[in-house]
Each structure stands twice: as structure tokens, then as C-alpha cells.
C-alpha positions in Angstrom: -131.7 13.3 -60.2 -134.4 10.9 -61.4 -136.1 13.3 -63.8 -139.6 14.6 -63.0 -140.7 13.3 -59.7 -144.3 13.3 -60.7 -143.7 10.7 -63.4 -141.5 8.0 -62.0 -143.1 5.6 -64.5 -144.1 7.3 -67.8 -145.5 5.3 -70.7 -146.8 6.9 -73.9 -148.2 5.1 -76.9 -146.4 1.8 -76.0 -146.9 -1.1 -78.4 -145.4 -4.5 -78.6 -145.8 -7.2 -81.2 -144.5 -10.8 -81.3 -144.4 -11.5 -85.0 -147.9 -10.9 -86.2 -149.4 -11.1 -82.8 -150.0 -7.8 -81.0 -149.4 -7.8 -77.2 -149.8 -4.1 -76.3 -151.7 -1.5 -78.2 -150.7 2.2 -77.8 -150.7 2.0 -74.0 -150.4 5.1 -71.8 -149.5 4.9 -68.1 -148.3 7.7 -65.8 -147.4 6.9 -62.2 -146.3 9.6 -59.7 -143.5 9.2 -57.2 -144.5 7.4 -54.0 -147.6 5.8 -55.4 -148.7 2.1 -55.3 -150.3 1.6 -58.7 -152.3 -1.6 -59.3 -152.1 -3.2 -62.8 -155.0 -5.6 -63.4 -156.1 -7.7 -66.3 -157.0 -11.2 -67.2 -154.4 -13.8 -68.2 -152.9 -12.8 -71.5 -153.9 -9.1 -71.2 -150.3 -7.9 -71.5 -149.4 -7.2 -67.9 -146.2 -9.3 -67.9 -145.2 -7.9 -71.3 -145.5 -4.4 -69.9 -143.5 -5.3 -66.8 -140.7 -6.9 -69.0 -140.5 -3.7 -71.1 -140.3 -1.4 -68.1 -137.6 -3.5 -66.5 -135.6 -3.5 -69.8 -136.1 -7.2 -70.5 -138.0 -6.6 -73.7 -137.9 -3.8 -76.3 -141.1 -2.2 -77.4 -142.1 -2.0 -81.0 -143.8 1.4 -80.7 -144.0 4.3 -78.3 -141.7 5.0 -75.5 -141.3 4.6 -71.7 -139.2 6.1 -69.0 -138.6 4.8 -65.5 -137.1 7.1 -62.9 -136.5 9.6 -65.7 -134.5 7.3 -67.9 -135.6 5.8 -71.3 -136.0 2.0 -71.0 -134.4 1.4 -74.4 -131.7 4.1 -74.8 -130.7 4.2 -71.1 -131.4 0.6 -70.0 -128.4 0.4 -67.7 -129.5 3.5 -65.8 -133.0 2.1 -65.4 -131.7 -1.2 -64.1 -129.7 0.6 -61.4 -132.9 2.3 -60.1 -135.4 -0.5 -60.0 -136.2 -3.7 -58.0 -138.1 -6.6 -59.4 -139.9 -9.2 -57.4 -141.5 -12.0 -59.5 -144.3 -14.5 -58.8 -141.9 -17.1 -57.3 -139.4 -16.5 -54.6 -135.8 -16.3 -56.0 -134.0 -17.1 -52.7 -131.8 -20.1 -52.1 -133.5 -22.5 -49.6 -130.2 -24.0 -48.4 -128.8 -20.6 -47.3 -130.0 -18.6 -44.3 -132.0 -15.4 -44.7 -128.9 -13.4 -43.9 -126.7 -15.3 -46.3 -129.2 -14.8 -49.1 -129.3 -11.1 -48.7 -125.6 -10.9 -48.3 -125.2 -12.8 -51.5 -127.5 -10.5 -53.4 -125.7 -7.5 -52.0 -122.3 -8.8 -53.1 -123.7 -9.6 -56.5 -124.8 -5.9 -56.6 -121.1 -5.0 -56.1 -121.5 -3.8 -52.5 -118.3 -4.1 -50.4 -118.2 -7.1 -48.0 -118.9 -5.0 -44.8 -121.5 -2.9 -46.5 -123.2 -6.0 -47.8 -123.4 -7.7 -44.4 -124.7 -4.5 -42.8 -127.3 -4.1 -45.5 -128.5 -7.7 -45.1 -128.9 -7.1 -41.3 -130.8 -3.8 -41.9 -133.2 -5.4 -44.3 -133.9 -8.4 -42.1 -134.8 -6.0 -39.3 -136.9 -3.9 -41.6 -139.0 -6.9 -42.8 -139.4 -8.5 -39.4 -137.0 -11.3 -40.1 -134.2 -10.5 -37.7 -135.0 -13.4 -35.3 -134.9 -15.9 -38.2 -132.0 -14.5 -40.2 -129.7 -17.3 -39.2 -132.2 -20.1 -40.0 -132.1 -21.8 -43.4 -134.8 -20.5 -45.8 -136.2 -24.0 -46.2 -137.6 -23.6 -42.7 -139.4 -20.3 -43.5 -143.1 -20.0 -44.0 -144.5 -18.8 -47.3 -145.0 -15.3 -46.0 -141.5 -15.2 -44.6 -140.0 -16.2 -48.0 -142.0 -13.5 -49.8 -140.8 -10.9 -47.3 -137.3 -12.1 -47.8 -137.8 -11.9 -51.6 -139.0 -8.3 -51.2 -136.0 -7.5 -49.1 -133.7 -8.9 -51.8 -135.4 -6.6 -54.3 -134.4 -3.6 -52.1 -130.7 -4.3 -51.7 -129.8 -1.1 -53.5 -132.8 0.9 -52.2 -134.3 1.4 -55.7 -136.8 4.3 -56.0 -139.0 2.1 -58.2 -140.2 -1.4 -57.4 -142.0 -3.8 -59.7 -144.1 -6.5 -57.9 -145.4 -9.2 -60.3 -148.1 -11.1 -58.4 -146.1 -11.1 -55.1 -148.7 -13.0 -53.0 -149.6 -15.8 -55.5 -150.1 -19.0 -53.6 -149.9 -17.5 -50.1 -152.4 -18.2 -47.3 -154.3 -15.2 -45.9 -152.0 -14.7 -42.9 -148.9 -14.7 -45.1 -150.6 -12.4 -47.6 -151.3 -9.9 -44.8 -147.6 -9.9 -43.9 -146.6 -9.1 -47.4 -149.3 -6.4 -47.7 -147.9 -4.8 -44.5 -144.4 -4.8 -46.0 -145.7 -3.2 -49.2 -147.5 -0.4 -47.3 -144.3 0.3 -45.3 -142.3 0.6 -48.6 -144.9 3.0 -50.0 -144.9 5.0 -46.8 -141.1 5.5 -47.2 -141.5 6.9 -50.7 -141.0 3.9 -53.0 -143.0 4.0 -56.3 -144.5 0.6 -56.7 -146.2 -1.0 -59.8 -148.1 -4.0 -58.6 -149.7 -6.7 -60.8 -152.0 -9.1 -59.0 -154.8 -11.6 -59.6 -156.3 -10.8 -56.2 -158.6 -7.8 -56.7 -159.0 -7.3 -52.9 -155.2 -6.8 -52.9 -155.3 -4.0 -55.4 -158.3 -2.5 -53.6 -156.5 -2.4 -50.3 -153.0 -1.4 -51.5 -153.3 0.7 -54.6 -153.8 4.4 -54.8 -154.6 4.2 -58.5 -155.5 1.2 -60.6 -155.2 0.6 -64.4 -157.1 -2.3 -66.0 -155.8 -3.6 -69.3 -157.5 -6.2 -71.6 -156.2 -7.4 -74.9 -153.2 -5.2 -74.6 -155.3 -2.0 -74.3 -156.1 0.2 -71.3 -159.8 -0.1 -70.6 -160.1 1.8 -67.4 -158.1 3.8 -64.9 -158.8 5.6 -61.6 -158.9 5.2 -57.9 -160.6 2.1 -56.5 -163.6 4.3 -55.5 -163.8 5.9 -59.0 -163.7 2.5 -60.7 -166.5 1.2 -58.5 -168.6 4.2 -59.2 -168.6 3.4 -62.9 -171.0 0.5 -62.3 -173.3 2.3 -59.9 -173.4 3.4 -56.3 -174.5 1.8 -53.1 -177.5 -0.7 -53.2 -179.8 -2.0 -50.5 -180.3 -5.7 -50.9 -182.9 -8.0 -49.4 -182.9 -11.8 -49.6 -186.5 -12.9 -49.1 -187.3 -16.1 -47.2 -189.9 -17.0 -49.7 -189.9 -16.5 -53.5 -193.6 -15.6 -53.3 -192.6 -12.4 -51.5 -190.3 -11.1 -54.2 -192.8 -8.8 -55.9 -193.8 -7.3 -52.6 -190.2 -6.7 -51.6 -189.5 -5.0 -54.9 -192.5 -2.8 -54.3 -191.1 -1.7 -50.9 -187.7 -0.9 -52.4 -189.0 1.3 -55.1 -189.4 1.6 -58.9 -185.7 0.8 -59.7 -185.7 -2.5 -57.7 -184.1 -5.5 -59.5 -185.2 -9.1 -58.8 -182.9 -12.1 -59.0 -185.3 -15.0 -58.7 -182.7 -17.8 -58.4 -181.2 -16.2 -55.3 -184.4 -14.6 -54.0 -182.5 -11.4 -53.9 -184.0 -7.9 -54.5 -181.8 -4.9 -54.8 -182.3 -1.2 -55.4 -180.1 2.0 -55.5 -179.4 3.5 -52.1 -178.2 7.1 -52.4 -178.6 7.4 -48.6 -177.3 4.3 -47.0 -178.9 4.7 -43.6 -182.3 5.9 -44.9 -182.5 3.0 -47.4 -181.6 0.4 -44.8 -183.9 1.6 -42.1 -186.7 2.1 -44.6 -186.4 -1.4 -45.9 -186.3 -2.9 -42.4 -189.4 -0.9 -41.3 -191.3 -1.8 -44.5 -190.6 -5.5 -44.3 -191.7 -5.5 -40.6 -194.9 -3.7 -41.4 -195.7 -6.0 -44.3 -194.9 -9.1 -42.3 -192.3 -10.3 -44.8 -189.5 -12.5 -43.6 -186.0 -11.9 -44.9 -183.0 -14.2 -44.7 -180.6 -11.3 -45.1 -180.7 -7.5 -45.5 -178.0 -4.9 -45.9 -176.4 -2.1 -47.9 -173.4 -2.9 -50.1 -171.0 -1.1 -52.4 -169.9 -2.5 -55.8 -166.7 -4.5 -55.5 -163.6 -4.2 -57.7 -164.3 -7.8 -58.8 -167.6 -6.6 -60.4 -165.8 -3.7 -62.1 -163.1 -6.0 -63.4 -165.6 -8.6 -64.7 -167.8 -6.0 -66.4 -165.0 -4.1 -68.0 -163.1 -7.1 -69.3 -166.2 -9.0 -70.4 -167.2 -5.9 -72.4 -164.3 -6.4 -74.7 -165.1 -10.1 -75.4 
């Protein structure tokens, strides 16, 4: 048994200091079974420190944490048997084939020879690499290497998987391939803690997101909840002429905001359709030309920048 299934990762009051330098401050984090949880923060925020503690590579100086029901300090060996870790850079051997790489990882995990070979073939099939399993990894694309790296992290079918910026440096097509693999893992019940610098990645993959800055938790919630913290939908008009900005603002209502540099006027849009149709009709009746018009939601990038800049 892995302890309480609702808290596959359970962090309470976690702190870490390096000499006189604090890296984490009384951090709390609770991740249910089967969830993809995004961990965001600027460089130096403490993301990597937290991952290293949860994977038993560092000892905390305050608080406690359990992974899959086991304490990361007192039961480190039990934790390590139940986790997979995929770092920012592929850990595979380029001179070996995909199958040889996975077979090697399986043997290093003390699987018998036949079981290791079978597991390697199973994972190649699962990650869409069966047709290339006999090719040397040096001939793989970036996306194929990252999928192979994910497969290596799953040799022992761990219930908890840590992904530390798994798509860094990948092109959009390769990133989509890795995203698809992560979704499949979550759909099969894996609990995944994902750190990433790509906010779109967290928005598309994560059920819940935690944002840390300066070693402190500054916000947590679903992507939609976090976006709602900086306002709802807004109708935006980019006027063709700066001279029309006051008139456009008058059409959009008393809460309209003008950005003169971009000739953009925006206003709250509680009813998306009504706001858009009203703006289009008003511009046409007033004879005002617009370069662009639309209704947009806040982005996770805006949430991230506002929350992390607030602490500066």
C-alpha cells in the first residue's frame, strides 16, 4: 500500500537552507493520486530544490514530506522504489539503440534478463518507438529522445513521476509528442509533478498549478482559477488611428482602458458574445476603423508575471 491515495505527494512546512541562504520557506504542497500538478516559478525560485528533496537527493532543514506514503528522509529507499525522475537533459546513451537503452535501465533496476527485454519492448510500443527501437539513439529526433527518456523513467512502473522541464529545447512538434505521452501516463493513473518554463505547457497539461517565488508558495489552483485572479474576459479593439482612441473607449464603457502605444482599448466582457457584437456594431455606426477586434481571456503568462513581480 502507498498510504493515503489522496496525497501521493504531501509536503508540509518544508524548508531548506544552504548555509545562511534560504531556498524554501515553510512550503506546503498536496497532490492527489493521478493528478498532473504543474510547479512554476522563475529561475532560482526553489523548484529544483523541492524536486531534489522529494526524490531523496537532498534533506530538508525543516518540515516534512511524503511521497507515495513514505517519508523522504526516514524511508528514502522506499520512496526511490516508487518514483521515476526525468530531468532536463536526456540520460540515454546515443551509441545504443532504443531497445538496448531500455534493456540496460531495466537490468540496472535488477529485473531478470527476459523480464528486462520484455519490458523494453513494451515501453517502446507504449511510446510509439517500436519501429525505431533497433536504431541507434544518435539517429533519433529530439522528441523521440525525450519519449525514450520518459520510457526509461517508467521501467519499474512507478506510481509517482517527477518531470523536471521535460521539453526544454524541443521544437513544437517534438513538444506535442512529449505532451501526448504525459497525458497518456496521467490517464493510466500516474501522479506527475511537472516543472516547466513553458506556461502553455502547464496550462494544457496540469490539473492544478502551484507557483513559487523566492522559495515561497505565492498561488495555487486550477489554470482557470489562477487566471480569474487577474480578471475575467476582456473585449479588445486595436484602432487604426490613435485619434479614435477616446471614441473607442466611450463605446466600450466606463471601465475601458487605453494603451496609447499599441492603440489598444480594452474593457471587461462579462458576456463574451454581447460584448463583441456590441463593439462591432458600435464601431460600424461610428465609422471607426479597427485593425483588430476580439474577446480574450487572461493568460497564464500574465498571472505568472503579475504574481512573481509582486514579490520583487
